[in-house]
C-alpha positions as CSV (number, residue, x, y, z in Angstrom):
1,M,-12.5,-62.7,-47.4
2,K,-9.4,-64.0,-49.2
3,F,-6.2,-63.4,-47.3
4,D,-3.7,-61.3,-49.2
5,Q,-0.3,-61.9,-47.7
6,T,1.1,-58.8,-49.5
7,A,-1.6,-56.4,-48.2
8,P,-1.3,-54.5,-44.8
9,R,-2.8,-56.3,-41.8
10,R,-4.9,-54.4,-39.2
11,L,-6.1,-55.6,-35.9
12,I,-8.9,-54.1,-33.8
13,I,-8.7,-55.0,-30.1
14,N,-12.1,-54.3,-28.5
15,G,-13.3,-54.3,-24.9
16,D,-17.0,-55.0,-24.6
17,D,-19.4,-53.9,-21.8
18,F,-17.8,-50.4,-21.2
19,G,-20.1,-48.9,-18.6
20,F,-21.3,-52.2,-17.1
21,S,-19.4,-51.5,-13.9
22,S,-16.5,-49.5,-12.5
23,G,-14.4,-52.7,-12.6
24,V,-15.0,-53.1,-16.3
25,N,-14.3,-49.4,-17.0
26,Q,-11.0,-49.6,-15.0
27,A,-9.8,-52.7,-16.9
28,I,-10.7,-51.2,-20.3
29,I,-8.9,-47.9,-19.6
30,E,-5.9,-49.8,-18.2
31,A,-5.7,-52.0,-21.2
32,H,-5.8,-49.0,-23.5
33,E,-3.2,-47.0,-21.6
34,R,-0.8,-49.8,-20.9
35,G,-1.7,-52.4,-23.5
36,V,-3.1,-53.2,-27.0
37,L,-6.7,-52.3,-26.6
38,T,-7.8,-49.8,-29.3
39,S,-11.6,-49.8,-29.1
40,T,-14.5,-50.3,-26.8
41,S,-18.3,-50.8,-26.9
42,L,-20.4,-48.7,-24.6
43,M,-23.5,-50.0,-22.7
44,V,-25.6,-46.9,-22.4
45,T,-27.8,-48.6,-19.8
46,G,-24.9,-49.9,-17.7
47,D,-24.6,-49.0,-14.0
48,A,-21.3,-47.2,-14.7
49,F,-22.3,-45.5,-17.9
50,E,-21.6,-41.9,-16.8
51,E,-18.2,-42.9,-15.5
52,A,-17.4,-44.6,-18.8
53,V,-18.3,-41.5,-20.8
54,T,-16.1,-39.3,-18.6
55,L,-13.2,-41.7,-19.0
56,A,-13.8,-41.9,-22.8
57,K,-13.6,-38.2,-23.1
58,A,-10.4,-38.2,-21.1
59,H,-8.9,-40.8,-23.5
60,P,-9.7,-39.5,-27.1
61,T,-7.5,-42.2,-28.7
62,L,-9.9,-44.8,-27.5
63,A,-12.5,-45.5,-30.2
64,V,-16.0,-46.0,-28.7
65,G,-19.0,-47.8,-30.3
66,L,-22.4,-48.7,-29.1
67,H,-22.9,-52.0,-27.4
68,L,-26.6,-52.5,-28.2
69,V,-28.5,-54.2,-25.4
70,L,-31.7,-56.2,-26.2
71,A,-31.0,-59.2,-24.0
72,C,-29.3,-59.8,-20.7
73,G,-29.6,-56.2,-19.6
74,R,-31.8,-53.2,-19.1
75,S,-33.7,-50.9,-21.5
76,V,-33.4,-47.1,-22.0
77,L,-37.2,-46.7,-22.5
78,P,-39.6,-47.3,-19.6
79,P,-41.4,-50.7,-19.6
80,A,-44.8,-49.0,-20.5
81,Q,-43.4,-48.1,-23.9
82,I,-41.9,-51.5,-24.7
83,P,-44.0,-54.0,-22.7
84,H,-43.4,-56.9,-25.1
85,L,-39.6,-56.5,-24.8
86,V,-39.0,-56.1,-21.0
87,D,-40.4,-57.0,-17.7
88,A,-42.0,-54.5,-15.2
89,H,-38.5,-53.5,-14.1
90,G,-37.2,-52.8,-17.6
91,N,-35.1,-56.0,-17.9
92,F,-34.7,-57.9,-21.1
93,S,-34.8,-61.6,-21.2
94,N,-31.7,-63.4,-19.9
95,Q,-32.0,-66.1,-22.6
96,P,-30.7,-64.4,-25.7
97,E,-31.4,-67.4,-28.1
98,K,-35.1,-67.5,-27.0
99,A,-35.2,-63.7,-27.2
100,G,-33.9,-63.8,-30.8
101,I,-36.6,-66.3,-31.9
102,Y,-39.3,-64.2,-30.1
103,Y,-38.2,-61.0,-31.8
104,H,-38.5,-62.8,-35.1
105,F,-42.0,-64.1,-34.7
106,S,-43.7,-61.6,-32.4
107,A,-45.3,-58.7,-34.3
108,A,-45.7,-56.7,-31.1
109,A,-41.9,-57.1,-30.3
110,R,-41.0,-56.1,-33.9
111,R,-43.0,-52.9,-33.5
112,E,-41.2,-52.0,-30.2
113,I,-37.6,-53.0,-31.2
114,P,-36.9,-49.9,-33.3
115,L,-38.1,-47.7,-30.5
116,E,-35.5,-49.1,-28.1
117,I,-32.8,-49.2,-30.7
118,R,-33.4,-45.5,-31.5
119,A,-33.4,-44.7,-27.7
120,Q,-30.0,-46.3,-27.2
121,L,-28.5,-44.7,-30.3
122,E,-29.9,-41.3,-29.1
123,K,-28.5,-41.8,-25.6
124,F,-25.1,-42.5,-27.2
125,R,-25.3,-39.4,-29.4
126,Q,-26.1,-37.2,-26.4
127,T,-22.7,-38.2,-25.0
128,G,-21.0,-36.2,-27.7
129,L,-18.6,-39.1,-28.4
130,P,-18.0,-40.0,-32.1
131,L,-19.7,-43.3,-32.9
132,S,-16.9,-45.7,-34.0
133,H,-19.1,-48.7,-34.7
134,V,-22.1,-50.7,-33.5
135,D,-22.1,-54.2,-32.0
136,G,-24.4,-56.0,-29.6
137,H,-24.5,-57.6,-26.2
138,V,-24.5,-61.3,-26.7
139,H,-24.5,-60.5,-30.4
140,V,-28.2,-59.7,-30.5
141,H,-27.6,-57.0,-33.1
142,I,-27.1,-59.6,-35.9
143,Q,-30.6,-61.1,-35.3
144,P,-32.1,-60.3,-38.7
145,V,-35.0,-58.2,-37.4
146,V,-32.7,-56.2,-35.2
147,L,-30.0,-55.8,-37.9
148,N,-32.5,-54.4,-40.4
149,H,-33.8,-51.8,-37.9
150,L,-30.2,-50.8,-37.2
151,V,-29.5,-50.4,-40.9
152,N,-32.6,-48.3,-41.4
153,L,-31.2,-45.9,-38.7
154,S,-27.7,-45.9,-40.1
155,D,-27.8,-42.6,-42.0
156,E,-29.6,-40.8,-39.2
157,F,-27.0,-41.9,-36.6
158,N,-24.0,-42.1,-38.8
159,I,-23.4,-45.8,-38.4
160,R,-20.5,-46.6,-40.7
161,S,-19.2,-49.9,-39.2
162,M,-20.6,-52.9,-37.5
163,R,-19.3,-56.1,-36.0
164,L,-20.3,-59.2,-38.0
165,P,-19.0,-62.2,-36.1
166,L,-17.1,-64.7,-38.2
167,E,-14.5,-66.9,-36.5
168,D,-12.2,-69.3,-38.3
169,L,-13.0,-72.6,-36.6
170,S,-9.8,-74.3,-37.6
171,A,-7.7,-71.5,-36.1
172,T,-9.7,-71.5,-32.9
173,L,-9.4,-75.3,-32.5
174,R,-5.6,-75.2,-33.0
175,A,-5.6,-72.9,-30.0
176,D,-8.2,-74.6,-27.8
177,R,-10.2,-77.8,-28.7
178,S,-12.4,-77.6,-25.6
179,D,-16.2,-77.5,-26.1
180,L,-15.9,-78.9,-29.6
181,P,-19.6,-79.7,-30.2
182,I,-20.7,-76.2,-29.0
183,K,-18.1,-74.5,-31.2
184,L,-19.2,-76.6,-34.2
185,L,-22.8,-75.6,-33.7
186,L,-21.9,-71.9,-33.2
187,S,-19.8,-71.9,-36.4
188,I,-22.8,-73.1,-38.4
189,V,-25.3,-70.7,-36.9
190,Y,-23.0,-67.6,-37.1
191,A,-21.9,-68.5,-40.7
192,V,-25.5,-68.2,-41.8
193,L,-26.1,-65.0,-39.8
194,R,-22.8,-63.5,-41.2
195,R,-23.8,-64.3,-44.8
196,Y,-27.1,-62.5,-44.3
197,G,-25.4,-59.6,-42.5
198,E,-22.9,-59.1,-45.3
199,F,-25.7,-58.7,-47.8
200,V,-27.6,-56.2,-45.6
201,L,-24.6,-54.1,-44.7
202,R,-23.2,-54.0,-48.2
203,S,-26.6,-52.7,-49.4
204,R,-26.0,-49.6,-47.3
205,N,-22.2,-49.3,-47.6
206,I,-21.7,-50.2,-43.9
207,Q,-18.2,-51.6,-43.2
208,F,-17.2,-54.8,-41.5
209,V,-13.9,-56.6,-41.0
210,D,-12.9,-60.0,-42.5
211,R,-12.8,-62.0,-39.2
212,V,-14.0,-61.5,-35.7
213,Y,-12.6,-63.6,-32.8
214,G,-13.9,-63.9,-29.3
215,L,-17.2,-65.9,-29.6
216,F,-15.8,-69.4,-29.2
217,N,-13.8,-68.6,-26.2
218,S,-15.9,-65.8,-24.8
219,G,-14.8,-65.0,-21.2
220,R,-11.6,-67.0,-21.7
221,M,-9.5,-64.8,-23.9
222,T,-6.3,-65.4,-21.9
223,E,-2.7,-64.7,-22.7
224,D,-2.0,-68.4,-23.4
225,Y,-5.0,-68.6,-25.7
226,L,-4.0,-65.5,-27.7
227,L,-0.4,-66.6,-28.1
228,K,-1.7,-69.8,-29.7
229,L,-4.5,-68.2,-31.8
230,I,-2.8,-65.2,-33.3
231,P,-0.3,-67.1,-35.5
232,H,-3.1,-69.0,-37.1
233,I,-5.2,-66.0,-38.2
234,Q,-5.2,-65.7,-42.0
235,S,-7.0,-62.4,-42.6
236,N,-6.1,-58.8,-43.3
237,W,-8.7,-56.9,-41.2
238,V,-9.5,-58.6,-37.9
239,E,-11.2,-57.8,-34.7
240,I,-10.6,-59.6,-31.4
241,Y,-13.0,-58.7,-28.6
242,F,-12.6,-59.2,-24.9
243,H,-14.5,-58.8,-21.6
244,P,-11.8,-57.5,-19.3
245,A,-12.7,-56.5,-15.7
246,V,-11.2,-55.7,-12.4
247,A,-13.0,-57.5,-9.5
248,I,-14.5,-54.9,-7.1
249,A,-16.4,-56.1,-4.0
250,G,-20.2,-55.7,-4.5
251,E,-20.1,-55.4,-8.3
252,P,-21.5,-58.1,-10.5
253,A,-19.3,-59.9,-13.0
254,N,-19.8,-59.3,-16.7
255,E,-18.9,-62.9,-17.7
256,S,-19.3,-66.3,-16.2
257,Y,-15.8,-67.7,-16.0
258,G,-14.3,-65.3,-13.5
259,L,-11.5,-64.5,-15.8
260,G,-12.0,-60.8,-16.3
261,E,-8.7,-59.9,-14.7
262,A,-6.9,-62.7,-16.8
263,E,-8.3,-61.0,-19.9
264,R,-7.1,-57.6,-18.7
265,D,-3.7,-59.2,-18.1
266,A,-3.7,-60.6,-21.6
267,L,-4.3,-57.1,-23.0
268,I,-1.4,-55.6,-21.2
269,S,1.0,-58.6,-21.9
270,D,4.3,-57.7,-23.6
271,R,4.2,-61.2,-25.1
272,V,0.9,-60.6,-26.8
273,R,2.0,-57.2,-28.1
274,A,5.2,-58.8,-29.5
275,M,3.1,-61.6,-31.1
276,I,0.8,-59.1,-32.8
277,H,3.9,-57.3,-34.2
278,D,5.6,-60.5,-35.3
279,Q,2.5,-61.5,-37.3
280,G,2.6,-58.2,-39.2
281,F,-0.5,-56.6,-37.6
282,K,-0.8,-52.9,-36.9
283,L,-3.3,-51.9,-34.3
284,A,-6.4,-50.1,-35.6
285,N,-10.0,-49.3,-34.8
286,Y,-13.3,-49.3,-36.7
287,S,-13.1,-45.6,-37.5
288,Q,-10.1,-46.4,-39.7
289,L,-12.0,-49.1,-41.7
290,G,-13.7,-46.7,-44.1
291,A,-10.8,-46.6,-46.5
292,V,-11.2,-50.3,-47.2
293,V,-13.0,-51.0,-50.5
294,R,-15.2,-54.1,-50.5
């Protein structure tokens, strides 16, 4: 999308994995109450799902979407109903790239995917929370087979906005040049997926933002990184997503770098808030995206 310097700028700050654990829930609520977090994505199969729903209802200004899980997590449906998607314990593959390829080529998996998608959407609907948007754990929702099934259910479940990852590589590299080969590869893969996703979502009038940041530095969205990144963002509607967490003994981590608390600290940083303001952004969420004409 072309950057219009005269148009208003809106920034969605999203916390992924809501419901994964009490530590994640605590960090997301703290970042919303004290910081710049405006939105979150709920894992309906997470260990702390019920706690997350209770917290969301106590914080009505926090927009909540569905964090669709079809890799690196558990299913809603029992294994007997989706035997080609999960193991005997209801666990999806922990290799999302291989899972995406398998979902594309396996006829049996393609028959079962819409069953699990519907089950997760239905479990979200039963919470009574308004559905702000849909995104996916490890971005599995933009795999073409999955995306098309989601779109087919959009009217039934009132899906009006989705995350379509598209990160400006030059802006990212100005902030952090580490892992350059991986970032180059990801930029190519996700550019192709984004182009296809735009076509599919536009066909059903489902909204998406101009740019989404968080992929190239996933698990490392620290204060220092944000202060370097935000001045280089050249878009009007933007999402930046995080994986904040508070470490609680006995709970698993939802990211591999051990920086969940650093991400939480970035979200409550006065310096980050000031930078957002100085760059002309107003905080928003996906529920406010509908007025945008594309």
